[in-house]
C-alpha positions as CSV (number, residue, x, y, z in Angstrom):
1,X,16.0,19.2,0.1
2,X,12.6,17.9,1.2
3,X,9.7,17.2,-1.3
4,X,6.2,18.5,-0.8
5,X,3.4,15.9,-1.0
6,X,-0.4,16.1,-0.8
7,X,-2.5,13.1,0.3
8,X,-6.2,13.5,-0.6
9,X,-9.0,11.5,1.1
10,X,-7.3,12.2,4.5
11,X,-10.1,10.5,6.5
12,X,-9.7,7.1,4.8
13,X,-7.6,4.3,6.3
14,X,-5.1,4.1,3.5
15,X,-4.6,7.9,3.4
16,X,-4.3,8.2,7.2
17,X,-1.6,5.5,7.3
18,X,0.3,7.2,4.5
19,X,0.1,10.6,6.2
20,X,1.2,9.1,9.5
21,X,4.3,7.6,8.0
22,X,5.2,10.6,5.8
23,X,4.7,13.0,8.8
24,X,7.8,11.6,10.5
25,X,9.9,11.4,7.4
26,X,12.2,14.4,7.1
27,X,12.3,14.0,3.3
28,X,8.8,15.3,3.0
29,X,6.6,18.2,3.8
30,X,3.1,16.8,4.0
31,X,-0.3,18.4,3.2
32,X,-3.6,16.4,3.6
33,X,-7.0,17.2,2.3
34,X,-10.6,16.0,2.7
35,X,-14.1,17.3,2.3
36,X,-14.2,17.7,6.1
37,X,-11.2,17.6,8.4
38,X,-12.0,15.3,11.3
39,X,-11.0,16.8,14.6
40,X,-8.6,14.8,16.8
41,X,-7.1,12.8,14.0
42,X,-4.5,15.2,12.8
43,X,-0.8,14.3,12.8
44,X,2.0,16.7,13.7
45,X,3.9,18.5,11.0
46,X,1.0,18.1,8.5
47,X,-0.9,20.9,6.9
48,X,-4.6,20.1,6.6
49,X,-6.9,21.7,4.0
50,X,-10.3,21.1,2.6
51,X,-11.0,19.9,-1.0
52,X,-12.4,23.3,-1.8
53,X,-9.0,24.9,-0.8
54,X,-7.3,22.7,-3.4
55,X,-9.2,24.0,-6.3
56,X,-9.9,27.6,-5.2
57,X,-6.5,28.6,-3.7
58,X,-2.8,28.2,-4.6
59,X,-2.2,25.4,-2.1
60,X,-0.8,23.2,-4.9
61,X,1.8,25.8,-5.9
62,X,5.3,24.2,-5.6
63,X,3.8,20.8,-4.8
64,X,5.9,17.9,-5.9
65,X,3.6,14.9,-5.7
66,X,-0.2,14.4,-5.2
67,X,-1.4,11.0,-4.0
68,X,-5.1,10.9,-4.7
69,X,-6.8,8.5,-2.3
70,X,-10.1,10.4,-2.4
71,X,-13.0,8.4,-3.8
72,X,-16.2,7.0,-2.3
73,X,-16.6,3.2,-2.2
74,X,-20.1,3.0,-3.4
75,X,-22.3,2.7,-6.5
76,X,-24.5,5.8,-6.0
77,X,-24.3,7.6,-9.4
78,X,-24.8,11.1,-7.9
79,X,-22.0,10.6,-5.4
80,X,-19.7,9.1,-8.0
81,X,-20.4,11.9,-10.4
82,X,-19.4,14.5,-7.7
83,X,-16.2,12.5,-7.0
84,X,-15.3,12.5,-10.7
85,X,-15.9,16.2,-11.0
86,X,-13.7,16.9,-8.0
87,X,-10.9,14.7,-9.4
88,X,-11.1,16.5,-12.8
89,X,-10.9,19.9,-11.0
90,X,-7.9,18.6,-8.9
91,X,-5.9,17.5,-12.0
92,X,-6.7,20.7,-13.9
93,X,-5.5,22.7,-10.9
94,X,-2.4,20.5,-10.5
95,X,-1.4,21.1,-14.1
96,X,-1.9,24.9,-13.7
97,X,0.3,24.9,-10.6
98,X,3.0,22.7,-12.3
99,X,2.7,19.8,-9.9
100,X,5.4,17.3,-10.9
101,X,3.5,14.1,-10.4
102,X,0.1,12.7,-9.6
103,X,-0.4,9.1,-8.2
104,X,-4.1,8.2,-8.7
105,X,-5.2,5.3,-6.5
106,X,-7.4,3.3,-8.8
107,X,-8.9,-0.2,-8.3
108,X,-8.6,-3.8,-9.6
109,X,-12.4,-3.6,-10.0
110,X,-11.8,-2.0,-13.5
111,X,-10.9,-5.5,-14.7
112,X,-14.1,-7.1,-13.4
113,X,-14.1,-10.5,-11.6
114,X,-14.3,-13.0,-14.4
115,X,-10.7,-13.4,-15.5
116,X,-8.9,-16.4,-16.9
117,X,-5.6,-15.3,-15.4
118,X,-4.4,-12.7,-12.9
119,X,-4.8,-9.4,-14.7
120,X,-1.8,-7.6,-16.1
121,X,-1.8,-3.9,-17.0
122,X,-2.7,-4.7,-20.7
123,X,-5.6,-6.9,-19.8
124,X,-8.9,-5.6,-21.3
125,X,-10.8,-3.6,-18.7
126,X,-14.4,-4.8,-17.9
127,X,-15.9,-2.5,-15.3
128,X,-19.2,-4.2,-14.2
129,X,-20.6,-1.7,-11.7
130,X,-20.9,2.0,-11.3
131,X,-17.9,2.2,-8.9
132,X,-15.6,0.4,-11.3
133,X,-16.8,2.4,-14.3
134,X,-16.2,5.7,-12.4
135,X,-12.7,4.6,-11.4
136,X,-11.8,3.8,-14.9
137,X,-13.3,7.1,-16.1
138,X,-11.0,8.9,-13.6
139,X,-8.0,7.1,-15.0
140,X,-8.8,8.4,-18.5
141,X,-9.7,11.9,-17.3
142,X,-6.4,12.2,-15.5
143,X,-4.3,11.0,-18.4
144,X,-6.2,13.2,-20.9
145,X,-5.7,16.3,-18.8
146,X,-2.0,15.9,-18.2
147,X,-1.1,15.0,-21.8
148,X,1.4,17.4,-23.3
149,X,2.0,19.1,-19.9
150,X,4.8,19.1,-17.4
151,X,2.8,17.0,-15.0
152,X,3.3,13.2,-14.9
153,X,0.4,10.9,-13.9
154,X,0.2,7.2,-13.0
155,X,-2.8,5.1,-12.1
156,X,-2.2,2.4,-9.5
157,X,-4.8,-0.3,-9.7
158,X,-4.9,-1.5,-6.1
159,X,-6.0,-5.0,-5.0
160,X,-8.5,-5.6,-2.2
161,X,-7.2,-4.3,1.1
162,X,-7.7,-6.2,4.3
163,X,-7.0,-5.3,8.0
164,X,-8.9,-4.8,11.2
165,X,-9.9,-1.4,9.8
166,X,-12.1,-3.0,7.2
167,X,-15.2,-4.6,8.9
168,X,-17.0,-4.8,5.6
169,X,-14.5,-7.4,4.3
170,X,-15.6,-11.0,4.2
171,X,-12.7,-12.1,6.4
172,X,-13.6,-9.7,9.1
173,X,-17.3,-10.7,8.9
174,X,-16.5,-14.4,9.1
175,X,-14.2,-14.0,12.1
176,X,-16.7,-11.8,13.9
177,X,-19.6,-14.2,13.4
178,X,-17.5,-17.2,14.3
179,X,-16.4,-15.6,17.5
180,X,-20.1,-15.3,18.4
181,X,-21.5,-18.6,17.1
182,X,-18.4,-20.8,17.2
183,X,-19.2,-22.0,13.8
184,X,-18.4,-21.3,10.1
185,X,-20.6,-22.5,7.3
186,X,-19.8,-21.3,3.7
187,X,-20.5,-22.2,0.1
188,X,-17.1,-22.6,-1.7
189,X,-17.7,-21.3,-5.2
190,X,-14.0,-21.5,-6.1
191,X,-13.5,-17.8,-6.2
192,X,-9.8,-16.9,-5.9
193,X,-8.9,-13.8,-3.9
194,X,-5.7,-11.7,-3.8
195,X,-6.1,-9.8,-0.6
196,X,-3.3,-7.5,0.4
197,X,-2.8,-6.2,4.0
198,X,-3.3,-2.5,4.2
199,X,0.1,-2.1,6.0
200,X,1.8,-3.8,3.1
201,X,-0.1,-1.5,0.7
202,X,1.2,1.6,2.6
203,X,4.8,0.3,2.6
204,X,4.6,-0.4,-1.1
205,X,3.2,3.0,-2.0
206,X,5.9,4.7,0.2
207,X,8.5,2.7,-1.7
208,X,7.0,3.8,-5.0
209,X,7.0,7.5,-3.9
210,X,10.6,7.3,-2.7
211,X,12.2,4.9,-5.1
212,X,10.8,6.1,-8.5
213,X,11.2,9.3,-10.5
214,X,8.1,10.8,-11.9
215,X,9.5,11.0,-15.5
216,X,9.9,7.2,-15.4
217,X,6.4,6.4,-14.4
218,X,4.2,4.2,-16.5
219,X,0.6,5.2,-17.1
220,X,-0.7,2.1,-15.1
221,X,0.6,-0.3,-12.4
222,X,-1.2,-3.2,-10.8
223,X,-0.5,-3.5,-7.0
224,X,-1.8,-6.5,-5.1
225,X,-0.8,-9.7,-3.3
226,X,2.0,-12.0,-4.5
227,X,0.7,-15.0,-6.5
228,X,1.6,-17.3,-3.6
229,X,-0.9,-15.5,-1.4
230,X,-3.8,-15.7,-3.9
231,X,-6.2,-18.2,-2.3
232,X,-9.7,-19.6,-2.8
233,X,-12.5,-19.2,-0.3
234,X,-12.0,-22.7,1.1
235,X,-8.3,-22.0,1.9
236,X,-9.2,-18.7,3.5
237,X,-11.8,-20.1,5.9
238,X,-9.4,-23.0,6.8
239,X,-6.8,-20.4,7.8
240,X,-9.5,-18.6,9.9
241,X,-10.5,-21.9,11.6
242,X,-6.9,-22.8,12.3
243,X,-6.5,-19.3,13.9
244,X,-9.4,-20.1,16.3
245,X,-7.9,-23.5,17.0
246,X,-4.5,-22.0,17.8
247,X,-6.2,-19.8,20.4
248,X,-8.0,-22.8,22.0
249,X,-11.4,-22.1,20.5
250,X,-13.2,-25.0,18.8
251,X,-15.0,-24.0,15.6
252,X,-17.6,-26.2,13.8
253,X,-16.5,-25.8,10.2
254,X,-18.7,-26.7,7.3
255,X,-17.7,-26.1,3.7
256,X,-20.3,-26.9,1.0
257,X,-18.9,-27.3,-2.5
258,X,-20.8,-25.0,-4.9
259,X,-20.8,-24.9,-8.6
260,X,-17.8,-23.4,-10.3
261,X,-18.0,-19.6,-10.3
262,X,-14.8,-19.1,-12.4
263,X,-14.2,-15.8,-10.5
264,X,-10.6,-14.7,-10.3
265,X,-10.0,-11.5,-8.3
266,X,-6.3,-11.3,-8.6
267,X,-3.6,-9.1,-10.1
268,X,-0.2,-9.7,-11.6
269,X,1.9,-7.0,-9.8
270,X,5.4,-7.8,-11.1
271,X,5.7,-4.4,-12.9
272,X,5.0,-2.6,-9.6
273,X,7.4,-4.8,-7.7
274,X,10.2,-4.2,-10.2
275,X,9.7,-0.5,-10.1
276,X,9.9,-0.4,-6.3
277,X,12.4,-3.2,-5.8
278,X,10.1,-4.6,-3.2
279,X,7.4,-7.2,-2.6
280,X,4.6,-7.6,0.0
281,X,5.9,-9.1,3.3
282,X,2.7,-9.8,5.3
283,X,1.3,-13.2,4.5
284,X,-2.5,-13.9,4.3
285,X,-2.1,-16.1,7.4
286,X,-0.5,-13.2,9.4
287,X,-3.2,-10.8,8.2
288,X,-5.9,-13.1,9.4
289,X,-4.2,-13.5,12.8
290,X,-4.0,-9.7,13.1
291,X,-7.7,-9.3,12.3
292,X,-8.6,-12.2,14.6
293,X,-6.7,-10.5,17.5
294,X,-8.3,-7.1,16.8
295,X,-11.8,-8.5,16.8
296,X,-11.6,-11.0,19.6
297,X,-9.6,-8.8,22.0
298,X,-12.0,-5.8,21.8
């Protein structure tokens, strides 16, 4: 018997990839929602609805799982307040409709960036901007609403996603600029990153959806790169430079040592890996090569 699943934030990259994979999986009946449904991007066998439909109609009746990917990536307080209000309404409606489980996609940003070690789920949160604070508030809102109900909720604190679909990421920007100027000049402040390829993130979330039972969910999971793929800025730009070299393009690389920043943007994701019996498979080197090919071949 197939399960019914709703993916919110249907116009976002992560949500689109989840929807695409689930739409061809006979184990699921898929519904997708957004504020506005983009024409020409719908997948077959998927029911599309607006966010207003979710809270004003009975769309959620008999829904098994909601994966909430809907949240704006910005610091505007008004926009974030509206997003929080929508999420609160969504969870309230889900409880009323007896939805079995809600997976809320949160962010590693709730921990802040100044960590001595890769964050584990019990690490004290330290949201240092409006976006991170709103994300953490949504975690608390969701857990509060579902308490003592039949609906189970988990918050998955996702690491920084990378891929050709994310031009705002530092890797994409460096590759794009280097392809134009044939040079890379950076200040290495010793920041350590734990980027995870968006395709790995999709695979991992699908494993979580299919391999775990809602009643066994923990309240929080970290989900990011393996510790072997956590690299500082210098290592990242060297991988980028080597990628250009591999393709016969000489790059003038200049790395200036800066003062210690003590920034660690990484997660310990062992709890998530154990729950899914899976680990990310796409290396940082491979992700960079994919982004390079996507930028330079367009």
